[in-house]
N, C-alpha and C positions, 0 to 999 in steps of 0.2 A: 168605322175608323176613318178619320180624316187626317190628311197631312196638308198643312199650309206651309208654303215655302216661297222664298224669293232669292234669286241669284242674280248677280250682275250679268249684263248681256255680253260682256267681254271679260275674260276669254270665254268662248262658247263651249269649250270642251266639257266643263262640269255640268252645264245645262243639258247638253246632249246626252251625257252619261246618265243623269237622273231621269231624263225623259225616256230613254231606252229601257231603263230598269222598271219604270212605272208601266211602260207598255208591256213588258214581259210579265209583270204581275197582274195585268188586266185592269188596272185602276181606271175609274171613270173620272174624267176631268170635269169638275163642276164649273169652275171659272179659272182664269189664268192663275196658276200657283195654288190651286186648291183641288185635291184629288180625294177620292173615297173608294173604300173597299169594305166588305164585311169584316168585322173585328174579330177574326179567329186568331189563335196564337201565332200562326205563321205570318199573317198579315201584320200583326202588331210588331213582331220582330223585324220584318222586312221594312216597314215604315220607320222603325226606330233606327235601323242602319242607314236608311236614306236620309233621315233627318241629320244624323251625324255627318254624313257625306256632304250635305248642303252646308252645314256650319263650317266644316273643315275647308270648304271651297270659298269661305268668306261670306256666305249667305246667312239667312235666318230661316228657322224652321220650327214648327210646333205641331204636336200631335194632339188630336182630339178624339175622345170617345163620344160619339154623338148619335142621336136618332133623328130621322127625318121628322119634320114638324107635322106632316100630314101623311096619311096613307097614300095619297095620290103621288106625292114626291117620292115616297119609298118605292112604289110600283114603277115609277119612271126610272129610278136608279137601277132597280132590278132588271127592267127591260133593256136598259143600255148595256148592262153586264151580259145579259143573255144574248142580245143581238150580236155583240162582238164575238163571242165564242161560237155562236151559230154559224157565222160567216167562216170562221176557221174550220169548223167541222165540214162545211160545204166544200171548202177547198180540198180536204182530204177525200171526200166523196168524189169530187171531180177528177182527182188524180187516179183513183181506182177505176172510174168510168172511162177515163181517157185511155187507160191500159186495157180496156175491154174486160176488166175483172181478173186479168191474168198478170197480177203483180208478182214480181219475183225478187229474190236475193236482196240486194242493197236497197232497192226501192221499197220493198216490203218492210225491211228493218227501219228505214227512214220514216215511213208512214206510222209504224208502231211508236217510234220515238215522238213523232209529232202529236199523236193522240195523247201520249203521256204529258207532253208539255201543255197541251190545251187543257187537259183534265186538272192540272195544278191551279188554273185560274178560272175553272168552271164552277162557280159558286151556286148557280141556279141553272141546272142543266136544261138545254132546249131539246126538242125532239130530234134534232140533227145529230145529237151525241150518239144515240143508240143506232141510228142509221149508219153513221161513219164507223162505229165499232163493228157492227155486223158486216159491213162491206169489207173491212180489213180482215176480219176473221174468216169470211168466205174466201177472200183472196189467198189467205194463208192455207186454208184447206185445199184450194185448187193447186197451190204450189206443191203440197205434199203428195197429191195424187199423181203428179207428173213424174 
């Protein structure tokens, strides 16, 4: 699924809002104003809402169901999506390691929420996903033992 959009540079608020939402979705920016995500129902709905937001802000937007022209391009897009979430999982791992594996209370709850947020945009799971989940689960067991 591709979203092509164009917004005026001023005011900057609509552009920033769209950019933040695309980031939360985990979209890959192909070129300025063209982003892609796998075309599952949630992505289609999210891109549809964003297209409406762009138009309401005075911009133009269009949605495209498209396939990569070659397997190499498809692999590159998948790798970009995977690399982005891998970095996020590594930050969860680092937080657990920083705490020496003894994550408690609010911090543990925050890490669980973070794993859920990352999972929503994890279309092609990297190895770091299971490592982060295991680290948080182990920290949870450590907290219960105390």
